[in-house]
N, C-alpha and C positions, 0 to 999 in steps of 0.2 A: 062441387061444380061439375065434375066429370064422373060418370058412372059407367064403367066399361062393361060390367057384367049384365047390363040390361039390353045389350045388343043394339044400342042406338048411338048415333053420332051426336056429340054435344057441340055447343057453340065454340068451345075452346079447340076442339079437334078440327072443326071446320075452318076456324081461323088459322090454325097451324098449317093445315093443308094448303090454304090459299097463299099464306106467306112463304111456305116452303116451295110452292110452285113458282112464285116470283123469284125466290132465291135461285132455284134451278135455272130459270130463264136468264137471270142476270149472270150466273156463272157461265152459261153458254156464250153470252155476249162477251164476257171478260176473256174467255178462252179464244174466241174468234179475233178479238182486238189484239190479244197477245201474239197470236199467230201472224196477224197482219203486220204488227210492229216489227217482228223479227225478219219478215221477208220483204219489208218495204225497201225499195231500191231508190228512194229519193236521194239525189246526189248531194243535197244540202247536208245530209247526215255525214258526208265525208269530212265536213269542216272540223269535227272534233274526233272522228274515228282514227284518222291518221296520226300516228305518234302517241296514241293514248297509253300504250304500254310503258313509255318512258316519261309519262307526265303524271303529276298528282291530280290533274283536273281533267275529267272526261265526262261531259254531259251525255255524249252518245253512249258511253259505257253504262251510265245510269239508266238511260232509256232502254237499252238492251236488257239490263238486269230487271227493270220494271216489267218489260215484256215477258220475260221468263216467269216472273212472279205472277203476272196475270194468267199465264198458261197453267202453271201449277195450281195457283189459287183458284182459277176457274174450274179446274177438274175437281178439286176438293169441295168447292161450294156446290157443284153439280151433284156430287155424291151425297153431301149432307142434305141438299134439297130433296133428293130422292128418298133418303132415310126419313126425313121429316114427313114427307107425303105418305110413306109406307107406315110410319108409326101412327099417323093420324087416322089411317084407314083400318089398321088391325084392331081386332076386338078380343084379344086374348093376352096371355101372360107375356108374349113376345114384345108387346108394346112397351112394357116397363123397361126391359133391357135396351130396347131400341131408343126410347126417350132419354134414358140416362146417358147412353153413348152419344146420342145426338147433342144433348145439352153440353156435355163435357167438351167434346171436340169443337162445337160451335163457339163455346166460350174461349177456348184456346186461340182459335182463329181470330176472334174479336180482339183479344189482347194483342196479338201479333199485328193485326191490321191497324190498330190505333198507333202502335209504334211506327209502322211503315208510313202511315199518312203523315205523322208528325215529322219524320225525317224528310219525306218528299216535300212537304210544305216549307220546311226551313231551307231546303236546298234551292228553292226558287230564288231566294235572295242571293244565293251564292253566284247565280248566273250574272247578275249585275256587277258584283264585286270582282269576279275573277275572269269571266270568259272573254271580255273585251281585250284585256291584256294578252290572254292566251292566243286569240286570233291574230293580233298584231305581231306577236312573236313568230307565229307560223308564217305570216306573210314575209317577214324579214328573212326567214330561213328556208322556206319551201316554195313560195309562190313563183311560178314559171312565166305567167303572162301570155301563154300561147293558147289559142282557142281550140287547138287540136291535141291538147295535152291529155295524157292518161294518168298523170300524177294525181292521186286522190284528193289531196287538199286543194290543189290548184283547180281541179275540175269542179269540186264542191263550191269554191268561192265564185268561180265564173258562173256556175249555175245559179247561185244566189243573186249575183249582180244582175243577171239577165232577168231572172224571175221577179225580183223585187224592184228592178229598174233603178239601180243605185250604183255607187262607186266607192270602194274602200270601206273601212270600218268607221273611222271618224271623218275621213275625207279622202280624196284621191291622192293626197300627199303621203298617205300611208305606204304607197308603193315606191317612194323615193329611196327607201332603205332595203328594198328587196334584193338580196344577193343573187338569187337564181334567175331573175328576169333579165333577159337580153333585150335591151331597149332598141337596139339598132334594127331598123326595118328597111323596106325597099325605098321609102320616101324620107328617110332620115332617122332622127331620134324620137321615139314615142314618149309622149307626156303622160298618157293614161293607157291602161291595158285595153285591148280591143273589146273585151267583155263589158266595158263601161260605156260603149257606144250604143246608140239607138239602132235597133235592127228592123229590117223590113218585116220579118216574121220571127218573133221570139220563140214561138212554139216549135219551129223547125230546129232551132238550136237546142231547146230543152228536150226534145224527143230524139233528134238524130245528130245533134252537135253540128248542124249545118249553119255556118256563119255567113251572113250577108247584111252588112250595115247600110244605113241609108246614105252614108257618105264615107267612102273608103279612106278619106283623108282625116277622119275623125281622131284616130290615136295620136296623130302628129300635130293636129290643130283643133283640139276639142273646144266646143262652145256649148252653151245651154240649149242650142237648137239641135245639134247632132249627137249629144251625149248626155249622160246622167251625172256628170262630174260634180254638180252642185248638191247632190243628194247622197248622204252617207247611208251605209247599209245596217248599222248597228241596231237601230230601233226595230227594223223589220225582222232581223235575225233573232233578236231577243224575244220579240212577241211570238215568233214562230215556235221557238223552243219552249217558251213558257206555256203556250197553248197546248203543246203535246203533254207536258207534265201536268197541266191543269186537267186534261181529259182523264189521265190516269188517277189523279187525286179524286176527281168527281165520281168516277165509277166506283173506286174503292170506298168512298164515303157513303154512296147509295147502298152498296152491298153491306157495309157496316151497320147502317140503320136497320136494314131488313133482318140481318142476323141477330141484332139485339132484340128485336121483337120476337124472333123465333126462340131465343133463349128464355125470354120471359114467359111466353106461352107454354113452352115445353116444361119449364119449371112448375107452372101452375098445374099442368096435367099430371106431372110426377107426384106433386103434393096431394093430389086427389086420389091416389092409389095406395092407401095405407095397407091394404090387404096383401100387397106384394112385398112390403118391407119386412124383413125378418125371415 
């Protein structure tokens, strides 16, 4: 199939070069996404980050770990993609060593990625089973109910409620057991947190934490007109986190398919070089 000593590039080498180029490009994208995920300042991430050290359940911890894996894996894939391109171009004995190293390391990465994808895919189900109760527990123990708060979990939940235009996890009644929320305000006892109220400009709150409801009496006398008390947040939060994990799984699966093709093509090229064995 391949004849390296005739100074010509075979179909297999061309195919390996093309696939390796794609792998290099995908590795670059994975590196970029990993970097973005690490520096992402989306306040919704605070929902699970706060208290993660003392909890057995941390989706944000998984996402940060996945981001690191994307960074490291992206660099490895870029290097292997370069080696594959180099091996496909070379027309001397270096190509044998290059191809053997390429195939071995690529195969190892394929095995690790299969394990990682399986773990990540199974973890998606864990969100439904455990995260809802985790968030409700954090509301009971941490949520402050102030729109000017700097407490990470409270800020993250307020951000989610404004962004998704919702209130509470299962319902606004989730806040009835919040031990850190001082319900007493200027107009009496608040029935829902201010972040559950409809705002004149929600972007002003999301960007600058500037709070201006359409009705300042909303927390004390909430209705379907001035608040989102009838819409729980769980489905929106669940879909948001699942989509982030889904992106990671999708990228990893695409890289995995490309790498499998590279291993097969590299193996065919190695088998066609009997003069270098021995």
